[in-house]
C-alpha atoms as a printed R data frame, in Angstrom:
    type eleno elety resid chain resno       x       y       z
1   ATOM     1    CA   UNK     A     1  87.173 139.913 107.986
2   ATOM     2    CA   UNK     A     2  86.065 138.222 111.223
3   ATOM     3    CA   UNK     A     3  82.613 137.523 109.747
4   ATOM     4    CA   UNK     A     4  84.122 135.820 106.703
5   ATOM     5    CA   UNK     A     5  86.305 133.671 108.925
6   ATOM     6    CA   UNK     A     6  83.338 132.639 111.031
7   ATOM     7    CA   UNK     A     7  81.335 131.745 107.923
8   ATOM     8    CA   UNK     A     8  84.021 129.516 106.413
9   ATOM     9    CA   UNK     A     9  85.249 127.881 109.624
10  ATOM    10    CA   UNK     A    10  82.445 125.219 109.814
11  ATOM    11    CA   UNK     A    11  83.105 124.145 106.217
12  ATOM    12    CA   UNK     A    12  86.822 123.898 106.973
13  ATOM    13    CA   UNK     A    13  86.065 121.739 109.997
14  ATOM    14    CA   UNK     A    14  83.800 119.491 107.907
15  ATOM    15    CA   UNK     A    15  86.478 119.112 105.222
16  ATOM    16    CA   UNK     A    16  89.094 118.334 107.845
17  ATOM    17    CA   UNK     A    17  86.825 115.742 109.425
18  ATOM    18    CA   UNK     A    18  86.189 114.051 106.083
19  ATOM    19    CA   UNK     A    19  89.886 114.077 105.278
20  ATOM    20    CA   UNK     A    20  90.741 112.518 108.631
21  ATOM    21    CA   UNK     A    21  88.082 109.844 108.207
22  ATOM    22    CA   UNK     A    22  89.377 109.025 104.729
23  ATOM    23    CA   UNK     A    23  92.951 108.798 106.012
24  ATOM    24    CA   UNK     A    24  91.793 106.542 108.834
25  ATOM    25    CA   UNK     A    25  89.982 104.183 106.439
26  ATOM    26    CA   UNK     A    26  93.030 104.123 104.196
27  ATOM    27    CA   UNK     A    27  95.254 103.204 107.166
28  ATOM    28    CA   UNK     A    28  92.867 100.382 108.128
29  ATOM    29    CA   UNK     A    29  93.042  99.031 104.587
30  ATOM    30    CA   UNK     A    30  96.828  99.134 104.582
31  ATOM    31    CA   UNK     A    31  96.961  97.295 107.911
32  ATOM    32    CA   UNK     A    32  94.591  94.664 106.523
33  ATOM    33    CA   UNK     A    33  96.678  94.384 103.368
34  ATOM    34    CA   UNK     A    34  99.878  93.880 105.354
35  ATOM    35    CA   UNK     A    35  98.324  91.039 107.349
36  ATOM    36    CA   UNK     A    36  96.774  89.324 104.319
37  ATOM    37    CA   UNK     A    37  99.800  89.716 102.035
38  ATOM    38    CA   UNK     A    38 102.080  88.425 104.797
39  ATOM    39    CA   UNK     A    39  99.873  85.378 105.324
40  ATOM    40    CA   UNK     A    40  98.992  84.468 101.723
41  ATOM    41    CA   UNK     A    41 101.311  86.447  99.506
42  ATOM    42    CA   UNK     A    42 100.356  89.393  97.304
43  ATOM    43    CA   UNK     A    43  99.115  87.164  94.490
44  ATOM    44    CA   UNK     A    44  96.976  85.132  96.877
45  ATOM    45    CA   UNK     A    45  94.743  88.024  97.955
46  ATOM    46    CA   UNK     A    46  91.874  89.568  95.976
47  ATOM    47    CA   UNK     A    47  90.490  93.093  96.245
48  ATOM    48    CA   UNK     A    48  87.267  91.607  97.607
49  ATOM    49    CA   UNK     A    49  89.165  89.797 100.379
50  ATOM    50    CA   UNK     A    50  91.118  92.952 101.183
51  ATOM    51    CA   UNK     A    51  87.920  94.961 101.433
52  ATOM    52    CA   UNK     A    52  86.273  92.343 103.666
53  ATOM    53    CA   UNK     A    53  89.269  92.312 106.016
54  ATOM    54    CA   UNK     A    54  89.048  96.113 106.266
55  ATOM    55    CA   UNK     A    55  85.296  96.026 106.869
56  ATOM    56    CA   UNK     A    56  84.231  97.408 103.486
57  ATOM    57    CA   UNK     A    57  83.109  96.046 100.144
58  ATOM    58    CA   UNK     A    58  85.644  95.258  97.433
59  ATOM    59    CA   UNK     A    59  84.542  98.190  95.226
60  ATOM    60    CA   UNK     A    60  84.943 100.568  98.175
61  ATOM    61    CA   UNK     A    61  88.689  99.908  98.103
62  ATOM    62    CA   UNK     A    62  88.818 101.743  94.770
63  ATOM    63    CA   UNK     A    63  87.782 104.950  96.503
64  ATOM    64    CA   UNK     A    64  91.228 104.955  98.114
65  ATOM    65    CA   UNK     A    65  93.445 102.997  95.705
66  ATOM    66    CA   UNK     A    66  93.401 102.536  91.939
67  ATOM    67    CA   UNK     A    67  93.895  98.789  92.361
68  ATOM    68    CA   UNK     A    68  95.786  96.104  94.223
69  ATOM    69    CA   UNK     A    69  99.208  97.207  92.867
70  ATOM    70    CA   UNK     A    70  98.560 100.667  94.312
71  ATOM    71    CA   UNK     A    71  97.847  99.112  97.721
72  ATOM    72    CA   UNK     A    72 101.177  97.276  97.706
73  ATOM    73    CA   UNK     A    73 102.985 100.419  96.546
74  ATOM    74    CA   UNK     A    74 101.419 102.572  99.251
75  ATOM    75    CA   UNK     A    75 102.304  99.981 101.884
76  ATOM    76    CA   UNK     A    76 105.976  99.549 100.981
77  ATOM    77    CA   UNK     A    77 106.723 103.120  99.926
78  ATOM    78    CA   UNK     A    78 105.002 104.457 103.018
79  ATOM    79    CA   UNK     A    79 106.963 102.318 105.434
80  ATOM    80    CA   UNK     A    80 110.238 103.068 103.615
81  ATOM    81    CA   UNK     A    81 109.578 106.803 103.904
82  ATOM    82    CA   UNK     A    82 108.725 106.417 107.582
83  ATOM    83    CA   UNK     A    83 111.954 104.525 108.253
84  ATOM    84    CA   UNK     A    84 114.092 107.123 106.493
85  ATOM    85    CA   UNK     A    85 112.468 110.110 108.188
86  ATOM    86    CA   UNK     A    86 112.424 108.353 111.560
87  ATOM    87    CA   UNK     A    87 116.075 107.382 111.293
88  ATOM    88    CA   UNK     A    88 117.082 110.936 110.406
89  ATOM    89    CA   UNK     A    89 115.095 112.252 113.367
90  ATOM    90    CA   UNK     A    90 116.801 109.820 115.764
91  ATOM    91    CA   UNK     A    91 120.230 111.023 114.662
92  ATOM    92    CA   UNK     A    92 119.248 114.696 114.745
93  ATOM    93    CA   UNK     A    93 117.975 114.374 118.306
94  ATOM    94    CA   UNK     A    94 121.026 112.487 119.612
95  ATOM    95    CA   UNK     A    95 123.720 114.339 121.550
96  ATOM    96    CA   UNK     A    96 126.588 111.940 120.743
97  ATOM    97    CA   UNK     A    97 127.485 109.419 118.011
98  ATOM    98    CA   UNK     A    98 126.997 106.539 120.447
99  ATOM    99    CA   UNK     A    99 123.530 107.747 121.411
100 ATOM   100    CA   UNK     A   100 122.674 108.145 117.726
101 ATOM   101    CA   UNK     A   101 123.666 104.575 116.926
102 ATOM   102    CA   UNK     A   102 121.940 103.140 119.991
103 ATOM   103    CA   UNK     A   103 118.867 105.145 119.058
104 ATOM   104    CA   UNK     A   104 118.893 103.718 115.547
105 ATOM   105    CA   UNK     A   105 119.118 100.192 116.934
106 ATOM   106    CA   UNK     A   106 116.157 100.803 119.248
107 ATOM   107    CA   UNK     A   107 114.228 102.389 116.380
108 ATOM   108    CA   UNK     A   108 114.811  99.427 114.056
109 ATOM   109    CA   UNK     A   109 114.020  96.854 116.753
110 ATOM   110    CA   UNK     A   110 110.779  98.657 117.535
111 ATOM   111    CA   UNK     A   111 109.889  98.684 113.841
112 ATOM   112    CA   UNK     A   112 110.620  94.973 113.453
113 ATOM   113    CA   UNK     A   113 108.475  94.067 116.454
114 ATOM   114    CA   UNK     A   114 105.572  96.291 115.400
115 ATOM   115    CA   UNK     A   115 105.660  95.760 111.647
116 ATOM   116    CA   UNK     A   116 106.546  92.094 111.243
117 ATOM   117    CA   UNK     A   117 103.852  91.652 108.576
118 ATOM   118    CA   UNK     A   118 105.263  94.485 106.475
119 ATOM   119    CA   UNK     A   119 108.758  93.004 106.646
120 ATOM   120    CA   UNK     A   120 107.460  89.646 105.416
121 ATOM   121    CA   UNK     A   121 105.609  91.357 102.573
122 ATOM   122    CA   UNK     A   122 108.728  93.301 101.617
123 ATOM   123    CA   UNK     A   123 110.885  90.180 101.612
124 ATOM   124    CA   UNK     A   124 108.497  88.163  99.456
125 ATOM   125    CA   UNK     A   125 106.607  90.647  97.285
126 ATOM   126    CA   UNK     A   126 108.927  93.579  96.566
127 ATOM   127    CA   UNK     A   127 109.286  92.266  93.010
128 ATOM   128    CA   UNK     A   128 105.511  92.516  92.516
129 ATOM   129    CA   UNK     A   129 105.658  96.317  92.678
130 ATOM   130    CA   UNK     A   130 105.404  98.343  89.486
131 ATOM   131    CA   UNK     A   131 108.939  99.039  88.284
132 ATOM   132    CA   UNK     A   132 108.973 102.744  89.147
133 ATOM   133    CA   UNK     A   133 107.650 102.065  92.639
134 ATOM   134    CA   UNK     A   134 110.178  99.290  93.224
135 ATOM   135    CA   UNK     A   135 112.958 101.712  92.297
136 ATOM   136    CA   UNK     A   136 111.489 104.250  94.713
137 ATOM   137    CA   UNK     A   137 111.454 101.746  97.572
138 ATOM   138    CA   UNK     A   138 115.017 100.640  96.874
139 ATOM   139    CA   UNK     A   139 116.196 104.259  96.712
140 ATOM   140    CA   UNK     A   140 114.571 105.092 100.057
141 ATOM   141    CA   UNK     A   141 116.080 102.013 101.648
142 ATOM   142    CA   UNK     A   142 119.566 102.823 100.341
143 ATOM   143    CA   UNK     A   143 119.229 106.275 101.893
144 ATOM   144    CA   UNK     A   144 118.184 104.681 105.176
145 ATOM   145    CA   UNK     A   145 121.255 102.431 105.110
146 ATOM   146    CA   UNK     A   146 123.423 105.527 104.633
147 ATOM   147    CA   UNK     A   147 121.892 107.108 107.745
148 ATOM   148    CA   UNK     A   148 123.260 104.119 109.655
149 ATOM   149    CA   UNK     A   149 126.601 104.220 107.838
150 ATOM   150    CA   UNK     A   150 127.044 107.888 108.730
151 ATOM   151    CA   UNK     A   151 126.259 107.126 112.385
152 ATOM   152    CA   UNK     A   152 128.691 104.210 112.379
153 ATOM   153    CA   UNK     A   153 131.372 106.311 110.720
154 ATOM   154    CA   UNK     A   154 131.071 108.965 113.412
155 ATOM   155    CA   UNK     A   155 131.731 106.282 116.029
156 ATOM   156    CA   UNK     A   156 134.288 104.234 114.065
157 ATOM   157    CA   UNK     A   157 136.070 106.855 111.987
158 ATOM   158    CA   UNK     A   158 138.996 104.545 111.187
159 ATOM   159    CA   UNK     A   159 136.792 101.907 109.495
160 ATOM   160    CA   UNK     A   160 136.217 101.767 105.747
161 ATOM   161    CA   UNK     A   161 132.747 102.794 104.571
162 ATOM   162    CA   UNK     A   162 132.103  99.520 102.674
163 ATOM   163    CA   UNK     A   163 132.791  97.572 105.875
164 ATOM   164    CA   UNK     A   164 130.462  99.816 107.858
165 ATOM   165    CA   UNK     A   165 127.800  99.350 105.200
166 ATOM   166    CA   UNK     A   166 128.140  95.567 105.536
167 ATOM   167    CA   UNK     A   167 127.769  95.888 109.304
168 ATOM   168    CA   UNK     A   168 124.589  97.929 108.965
169 ATOM   169    CA   UNK     A   169 123.041  95.556 106.448
170 ATOM   170    CA   UNK     A   170 123.990  92.557 108.551
171 ATOM   171    CA   UNK     A   171 122.260  94.069 111.564
172 ATOM   172    CA   UNK     A   172 119.128  94.741 109.519
173 ATOM   173    CA   UNK     A   173 119.087  91.044 108.657
174 ATOM   174    CA   UNK     A   174 119.561  90.086 112.297
175 ATOM   175    CA   UNK     A   175 116.787  92.339 113.574
176 ATOM   176    CA   UNK     A   176 114.315  91.840 110.741
177 ATOM   177    CA   UNK     A   177 114.638  88.054 110.827
178 ATOM   178    CA   UNK     A   178 112.451  88.219 113.923
179 ATOM   179    CA   UNK     A   179 109.464  88.753 111.634
180 ATOM   180    CA   UNK     A   180 109.959  85.228 110.265
181 ATOM   181    CA   UNK     A   181 110.406  83.515 113.635
182 ATOM   182    CA   UNK     A   182 107.757  85.228 115.742
183 ATOM   183    CA   UNK     A   183 104.179  84.813 114.542
184 ATOM   184    CA   UNK     A   184 101.027  86.074 116.180
185 ATOM   185    CA   UNK     A   185 100.776  88.106 119.353
186 ATOM   186    CA   UNK     A   186 103.262  87.515 122.142
187 ATOM   187    CA   UNK     A   187 103.075  88.670 125.740
188 ATOM   188    CA   UNK     A   188 104.388  92.042 126.852
189 ATOM   189    CA   UNK     A   189 106.982  90.275 128.971
190 ATOM   190    CA   UNK     A   190 108.214  88.167 126.057
191 ATOM   191    CA   UNK     A   191 108.273  91.219 123.798
192 ATOM   192    CA   UNK     A   192 110.394  93.103 126.326
193 ATOM   193    CA   UNK     A   193 112.836  90.189 126.629
194 ATOM   194    CA   UNK     A   194 113.093  89.899 122.866
195 ATOM   195    CA   UNK     A   195 113.618  93.637 122.507
196 ATOM   196    CA   UNK     A   196 116.484  93.559 125.013
197 ATOM   197    CA   UNK     A   197 118.060  90.562 123.311
198 ATOM   198    CA   UNK     A   198 117.879  92.153 119.859
199 ATOM   199    CA   UNK     A   199 119.296  95.444 121.172
200 ATOM   200    CA   UNK     A   200 122.290  93.659 122.707
201 ATOM   201    CA   UNK     A   201 122.948  91.412 119.723
202 ATOM   202    CA   UNK     A   202 122.699  94.284 117.244
203 ATOM   203    CA   UNK     A   203 125.014  96.498 119.291
204 ATOM   204    CA   UNK     A   204 127.590  93.711 119.543
205 ATOM   205    CA   UNK     A   205 127.434  93.079 115.782
206 ATOM   206    CA   UNK     A   206 127.801  96.752 114.920
207 ATOM   207    CA   UNK     A   207 130.906  97.066 117.082
208 ATOM   208    CA   UNK     A   208 132.542  93.712 116.305
209 ATOM   209    CA   UNK     A   209 136.238  93.950 115.528
């Protein structure tokens, strides 16, 4: 048994290494796609331009994606899944309803500051997704909203759910609007100031009477 394990271990390592390299190249392509789509719009970017921005040839993109629609789908579905799972984790790890809600605010602000390109792509090019993928993104995002609504309800149990849902969606608009007003890299100091401002504004909006 030990001999068999020793014989197969190098092949397993090689496969794992190839898989990691492929995942890394795919991530680079998605980052390049986010930047290009945000700058020019989905329809303004070719596969060849996407490949060049990622440091590969246009045809090499097809080793990872079936075409440009698949790139957009992977980008928007992936980030929607990350938001939902991340939001659930924030709530699960929070000791009190207030900490859960504050954690969600910090989580969303961090996302908006790190993924401004993706937010711009979502706002402009969601309708360019294949229909089934657009439905998937919208479903994931509705579930993410409900994570916030549940957290709000735990803190404001006397409020109606539709009102809490409006509060959550309003705060998303407040936080995510940063992606349209801040372009390019900003200093660490300015980022920290903006993060603090967004945290305070979002918290005030969520708890407005």
